[in-house]
N, C-alpha and C positions, 0 to 999 in steps of 0.2 A: 632528681636532678632537673628534669624539665620544669617541674614546679618552681624550683629556685630560679631558673632562667626566666620563667614567666613573671615571677615576682620582681626580679631585677629589672626586666623591661618595663613593667608597670611603673616602677620607681623612676626610670629614666624618662617616661612619657608624661610625668606630672608637669603642668604648665609652669614655666619659669625656671625649670631645672635643666642645666646644661648637661650634655652627655660627653664622654671622653672617647677619643680615638687614639690608640697607641700605635706608633710607627716604630718598627725595629728594622733599620736599614743600614747599609754600609756606613752612613754618616753618623750613626749612633741611634739611641732610643730616645724618643720624646713623646709626650702626651699633649694633645691639643683638644680643647673643649669645643663644643659646637658654637659657643659664643665667640671664641677666637676665630674659628673658621668662617663664621658669618661676617667677620670684619676683614677677611682676606682681600687683598687688592685685586685679585683676579676673579672674585665672585661675580657671577652673572646669572641671569635667568636663562634656563635651557629648556627648549621645547622638545619633548620626546613624542614622536608620532604614534608609536604603538608600544607602550610600556609593558615589559614582560611581567612584572609583579601585579600591576593593577589592570592589565589587559585592556587598556584604553589610552587615549592621548593624555599626557601629563605635563605639567610645568613644574620645574624645580629650581631652587637656588643652588648653584653648584660651582665648583672650581675644577679646572683641568686636573686630573689625577697626576699628570706629569709634574705639576707645580709642587707636589708633596714628595716626589721621589728623588730627593737629593742624594747624589752619589750612585744612583742606580744606572746600570748600563743596559742596552738593548738585549744583551745576551743573558742577563740575569733572570732569576725565577722568583716569583712572589706568591704569597698566599694571603688571601683575605678570609678572616674568620668571623662568623656570625654568632649571635647570642645562643642559637640553638645547636651549635656544633657543626653547622655547614661550613666546609673549608674549601674555598674555591682556589684551585691551582692555576696560576696565570703566568704565561711568559711575559716578561717586562716589555718587549718590543711594541706590541699594540697599545699598551698603556702609555707609552712615551710619545707616540706619534701625534702630529698635529694636523694630518690630512687623512682622508679616508674615514674609517671608523674611528671615532674619537671618544676616549674614556673620560667620564666626569664623576666626581664625587658629589652626589647630591646630599645636602645638609638640611636636616629637619630643624626648623625654628621651634624651640620648645614652647613658645607662646602661641604658635600656630601649627599644631600637630597635623601631620598628614592623615588622610583617611585610613580607616581600617581596611585590611586586605580582604576580609570577609566578616560576616556578622559576629562570629565568635573568635576572631583573630585580631591581633594588634596590627599596627601599620608597618611600613617598610623601614622606618627610622630606627636608630638615630642617623645612620649613614647608609648610603645606597649607591652602588656602582652602576651607573647608567651609561648608555652609548648613543651618540648621534651617528647616523648612517651605518648602523650595525651590519647591514647586508653587504656592504662593500668588502669587508674582510671576513665575512661568514662568522660573525660573533654569535655564539649559541646562547640559549637561555641560562645554562649553568655558569655563564660568565657575567651574570647580572646579580651578584650576591647582594642581599639586603640585610638590614639589621646588623650591619658590619660594626665590629668593635676594635679590630686590629688589622694592620697591614704589616707583613714582615717578609724580609728577604730570606730565601731558603735555598738550599742546594736543590738540584733537579730531582724530580720524582724518582728517576732511575737510580740516582746516587743514594737517596734516602731510604728507598724501599726495594732492595734487590729481590724480595719475594714476589714482586709484581712482574719481574722480567720474564719474557718468553725464553724458550731454549735458544741457545746460540745458533742452532741450525734452523730456526723458525723461518718460514717463508715470508715474502713481502706482504701478503695479505694479513698474516697474523701480526706483523709489526705495525701495519696500518691500523689494525684493530686495537692494538695497545695505545696508539695515539688517540683513537676515538674514546677509549676507556678513560684516559686521563682527562680529556676535554669534557666528557658528558656524564661520567659516572663517579669519578673519584671524589667529587665534592660532597657526596652523600654516603658512599659505600667504601668499605675496606675490601681487600681480597687477600687471602692467606694471612689474615690478621694485620696486614700492612696498610698504612694510610693514617691520616689524621682525623678524618671525619668521624663524628659521633651520631650521625643522623639515621642512616639506614643499615640493613644487615650486611654481613660479610657475603661476598658473591662466590666464594669457593669453599668455605667451611661452615657447617660440615658437608654441605652439598652445593655443587655448582648448578645454576638454573638450567644449563643444557642437559643436566642429568634427570631433571624431573618435569621439564616442559617438552611434551611430545610434538612431533610434526612442526607446524609453523606457529605453535602457540607462543613461543618466546618472542618471535617477531611481532605478533599481534599484541602481546603484553607490553612490549616497549613502546609500540605506537600508541596504545590506549590502555593503560593499566586497569581502569575501571570497567573496561569491556569484558575482562576475564575475572576480576576479583572486585566485586562491588562492595566497597568499604567506605563509609562516610568519612572516616578518619584517615583515609589513604592520602599520602602527601606526594607520591611520585607523580611528576608531570608526564604527559605523553610527549613523544618525540615525533613530530610531523616530518614528512619528507622534505619540507623546506628547511628544517633544522638538521636532520640526519637523513641523507639520501638512502635509497634502497641499497646501493652499493656499500655505503658507509655502515649501514645497519648490519649487513652480512659480514663485513670486516670485524665489527665489534663482536658479533656472535662467534665468529671464527676464533677470535682471541679468547673468549670465555671457554669455548670448547677445548682449545689448546691447554688452557690453564687447569682444566678439570683433571688433566694428567700430571699436574705439577703442584699437588696439594702440599702445603706445609705440614710437616709431621708434628 
C-alpha cells in the first residue's frame, strides 16, 4: 500500500501535472486542482519563520484556509488526510481565525516543485497546512500536515470513536491527557483499534506502551524516539518541551496508563 502511495505521489509531482484537493464540507463536496488554487484571488506569498516539515525558513504560495471552509463553524471539527495515511484531527476554530496563529494552505506549483524533505523522500506537496505565528495559540507539529489530499468535516473524535474515551469517573489529569492524545498522537496512531490513521501502531492493542516501557523510558522515548530505538526508517518525531510541556507529557502518559485498563476485547 505504501508503494502505491509513493507511486501516486511521484505521478502528482511530475512537472506540469496539477494535483487535486477534495473538500467534503457542510456546503457539499468539491474538488479543486492546484492550478485552480494557484489562481485563487486570496493567493499570496507567505513567509514561515521556522517550517515544521523542512526545519528551516520557507516561503510558500498560499491561501487562508478559512477561504476554503464554506459553511464551516468555529465549533465544527475537521480532518486533513495525507497521502501516507496521516490524518490530522483539527478543531475548526483556529483554522477560521484571522488573528493570532493563522492557518494557510500552501500550494505547490507543479512547474516549480518544492524541495525534497530528505534525500530519499518526496517533498511536502501537493498541499501543506502551514501557520504564521504558531506560538500564539500553541500550534503543535502534528497540526502541520503535509502531502494533504483531502479536507473533510467530521463529527468530534469522542463521537466517532467511543473506544478512545476514558472511564466516566476519570480524573481531570486523565481527561487532559486525552486532549493531548488527540492533539499529538491520533494523527498517526490508533488506540483500541479506533481512529482513522494508517501510519503508526495501535497504542493499546495488543499492549499499551506503559506496560513495556519501565521507569521513565516512555517519557524519554516520546521526547526523542531515536535515543532509545535507533532506526533509520523511524518516522516518529520527538516532542520537545516547547511542543509538549513536562506537565502535558505526564498527562498524556497518565491517559495511556488509564487506557491500558480499558482494552477493547
